[in-house]
Residue frames as qw, qx, qy, qz and C-alpha x, y, z in Angstrom:
[[0.024, 0.691, 0.076, -0.719, 82.23, -75.09, 4.32],
 [0.621, 0.617, 0.462, 0.140, 80.88, -74.11, 0.98],
 [0.258, -0.409, 0.279, 0.830, 82.99, -72.09, -1.51],
 [0.520, 0.737, 0.404, -0.151, 81.32, -70.07, -4.17],
 [0.522, 0.035, 0.366, 0.769, 82.99, -69.10, -7.42],
 [0.126, 0.764, 0.174, -0.609, 82.48, -65.43, -8.15],
 [0.519, 0.302, 0.556, 0.575, 81.99, -64.50, -11.74],
 [0.005, -0.231, 0.092, 0.969, 81.84, -61.13, -13.49],
 [0.446, 0.544, 0.606, -0.372, 78.27, -60.17, -14.35],
 [0.357, 0.767, -0.147, -0.512, 79.40, -58.44, -17.49],
 [0.444, 0.558, -0.653, -0.254, 81.92, -60.76, -19.16],
 [0.961, -0.124, -0.125, -0.213, 81.60, -63.97, -17.08],
 [0.510, 0.497, -0.592, 0.377, 85.24, -64.10, -16.16],
 [0.784, -0.548, -0.275, 0.093, 86.37, -65.55, -12.81],
 [0.592, 0.127, -0.220, 0.765, 89.40, -63.34, -12.67],
 [0.269, -0.856, -0.233, -0.375, 88.18, -61.03, -9.87],
 [0.470, 0.079, -0.484, 0.734, 90.04, -59.05, -7.20],
 [0.277, -0.752, -0.519, 0.297, 88.73, -57.40, -4.12],
 [0.280, 0.405, 0.105, 0.864, 88.48, -53.62, -4.48],
 [0.116, -0.227, 0.297, -0.920, 87.37, -52.05, -1.25],
 [0.034, -0.414, -0.863, 0.289, 84.07, -52.02, 0.63],
 [0.219, -0.274, -0.230, -0.908, 80.70, -50.28, 0.22],
 [0.654, -0.377, 0.019, -0.655, 78.23, -50.14, 3.09],
 [0.576, -0.411, 0.663, -0.245, 80.04, -53.06, 4.84],
 [0.903, 0.275, 0.326, -0.054, 79.95, -55.25, 1.74],
 [0.493, -0.362, 0.532, 0.585, 83.06, -56.21, -0.28],
 [0.567, 0.734, -0.058, -0.369, 83.36, -54.83, -3.83],
 [0.728, -0.085, 0.556, 0.393, 85.14, -56.80, -6.58],
 [0.304, 0.753, -0.251, -0.526, 86.75, -55.68, -9.75],
 [0.917, 0.304, 0.245, 0.077, 87.07, -57.82, -12.93],
 [0.477, -0.525, 0.434, 0.556, 90.61, -58.00, -14.17],
 [0.446, 0.263, 0.677, 0.522, 89.46, -58.56, -17.79],
 [0.124, 0.679, 0.482, 0.540, 86.81, -55.86, -18.39],
 [0.197, 0.124, -0.353, 0.906, 87.40, -53.70, -15.31],
 [0.474, -0.537, -0.410, -0.564, 83.77, -53.95, -14.27],
 [0.081, 0.195, -0.686, 0.696, 83.23, -53.24, -10.59],
 [0.626, -0.395, -0.396, -0.544, 80.37, -54.64, -8.47],
 [0.289, -0.291, 0.729, -0.549, 79.30, -55.65, -4.99],
 [0.342, -0.098, -0.901, -0.246, 77.77, -59.10, -4.90],
 [0.583, -0.457, -0.204, -0.640, 74.33, -59.61, -3.49],
 [0.335, -0.383, 0.732, -0.453, 74.04, -60.95, 0.09],
 [0.115, -0.013, -0.992, -0.051, 72.90, -64.53, 0.83],
 [0.402, 0.152, 0.467, -0.773, 69.40, -63.36, 1.99],
 [0.705, 0.252, -0.244, -0.617, 67.45, -64.59, -1.12],
 [0.556, 0.205, -0.805, -0.027, 69.16, -68.03, -0.92],
 [0.024, 0.017, -0.823, 0.567, 68.44, -68.31, 2.77],
 [0.542, 0.146, 0.212, -0.800, 64.80, -67.33, 2.25],
 [0.717, 0.221, -0.507, -0.424, 64.46, -70.06, -0.35],
 [0.389, 0.142, -0.881, 0.229, 66.00, -72.60, 2.05],
 [0.210, 0.052, 0.655, -0.724, 63.67, -71.60, 4.91],
 [0.677, 0.188, -0.083, -0.707, 60.68, -71.90, 2.57],
 [0.656, 0.172, -0.724, -0.124, 61.85, -75.49, 1.70],
 [0.123, 0.091, -0.832, 0.533, 62.23, -76.17, 5.44],
 [0.460, 0.099, 0.361, -0.805, 58.65, -75.00, 6.13],
 [0.740, 0.195, -0.408, -0.498, 57.30, -77.27, 3.28],
 [0.514, 0.170, -0.829, 0.137, 59.13, -80.21, 4.78],
 [0.110, -0.030, 0.702, -0.703, 57.80, -79.43, 8.25],
 [0.643, 0.130, 0.057, -0.753, 54.27, -79.51, 6.77],
 [0.762, 0.212, -0.557, -0.254, 55.02, -82.93, 5.35],
 [0.801, -0.537, 0.175, -0.201, 55.98, -84.06, 8.85],
 [0.784, 0.354, -0.384, 0.335, 59.57, -84.88, 8.02],
 [0.706, -0.568, -0.222, 0.360, 61.81, -85.13, 11.06],
 [0.047, -0.983, 0.133, 0.116, 63.95, -82.18, 11.97],
 [0.514, -0.499, 0.596, 0.364, 67.19, -84.14, 11.70],
 [0.605, 0.348, 0.618, 0.361, 66.26, -85.27, 8.19],
 [0.258, 0.939, 0.217, 0.072, 65.46, -81.69, 7.27],
 [0.329, -0.825, 0.365, 0.278, 68.93, -80.67, 8.48],
 [0.585, -0.170, 0.681, 0.407, 70.54, -83.32, 6.32],
 [0.512, 0.571, 0.583, 0.267, 68.40, -82.50, 3.22],
 [0.178, 0.954, 0.180, 0.162, 68.65, -78.65, 3.27],
 [0.616, 0.255, -0.244, 0.704, 71.92, -77.89, 5.02],
 [0.264, -0.726, 0.059, -0.633, 70.21, -75.51, 7.41],
 [0.116, 0.302, -0.765, 0.557, 71.43, -75.81, 11.00],
 [0.313, -0.337, -0.885, 0.078, 69.34, -77.65, 13.61],
 [0.085, -0.425, -0.490, 0.756, 68.41, -74.68, 15.77],
 [0.258, 0.218, -0.202, -0.919, 66.90, -72.61, 12.99],
 [0.413, -0.132, -0.799, -0.417, 64.93, -75.65, 11.86],
 [0.282, -0.393, -0.788, 0.380, 63.67, -76.12, 15.48],
 [0.040, 0.353, 0.229, -0.906, 62.73, -72.44, 15.73],
 [0.357, 0.086, -0.480, -0.797, 60.77, -72.62, 12.45],
 [0.386, -0.241, -0.884, -0.106, 59.03, -75.78, 13.70],
 [0.171, -0.401, -0.620, 0.652, 58.06, -74.01, 16.94],
 [0.155, 0.272, -0.074, -0.947, 56.87, -70.95, 15.00],
 [0.410, -0.029, -0.646, -0.644, 54.74, -73.01, 12.68],
 [0.345, -0.331, -0.863, 0.160, 53.23, -74.93, 15.69],
 [0.057, -0.360, -0.432, 0.825, 52.34, -71.67, 17.42],
 [0.350, 0.233, -0.171, -0.891, 50.40, -70.32, 14.47],
 [0.713, 0.233, 0.550, -0.367, 47.11, -72.04, 13.63],
 [0.379, -0.040, 0.783, 0.493, 47.32, -74.19, 10.53],
 [0.406, 0.278, -0.252, -0.834, 45.62, -73.20, 7.33],
 [0.470, 0.210, 0.852, -0.093, 42.74, -75.48, 6.60],
 [0.093, 0.177, 0.674, 0.711, 41.07, -75.72, 3.26],
 [0.384, 0.028, 0.095, -0.918, 37.97, -73.68, 2.77],
 [0.403, 0.239, 0.858, -0.209, 34.81, -75.71, 3.28],
 [0.011, 0.222, 0.710, 0.669, 32.63, -76.24, 0.27],
 [0.389, -0.102, 0.110, -0.909, 29.30, -74.42, 0.37],
 [0.377, 0.139, 0.857, -0.323, 26.46, -76.55, 1.79],
 [0.195, -0.119, -0.689, -0.688, 24.07, -77.81, -0.86],
 [0.519, 0.039, 0.357, -0.776, 20.38, -77.39, -0.37],
 [0.140, 0.080, 0.978, 0.129, 18.20, -80.42, -0.73],
 [0.293, 0.591, 0.620, -0.424, 14.85, -78.74, -0.68],
 [0.317, 0.430, 0.566, 0.628, 13.10, -77.59, -3.84],
 [0.007, 0.301, 0.175, -0.937, 12.02, -73.99, -4.31]]
């Protein structure tokens, strides 16, 4: 299990204390500067991980290796692999045909 160290956005201190909830998300208060904030959810980090998984799937890396490299669980990797297999692959645009005849 990963632990993240929370730091104050204003002063950079790690002396934080829980201070209630807002819209289902915990709020924290800095004991040094009394700044109060709710920390962002993990959605941007997860989106970045899933983008990396999709890149590795395009490179034809095995699903188990992707799990080891990215830390994403096996079932989400399998679902992303199935989703990418269902959608037609993007092929590079063909170069325009050259004409050999003179005008």
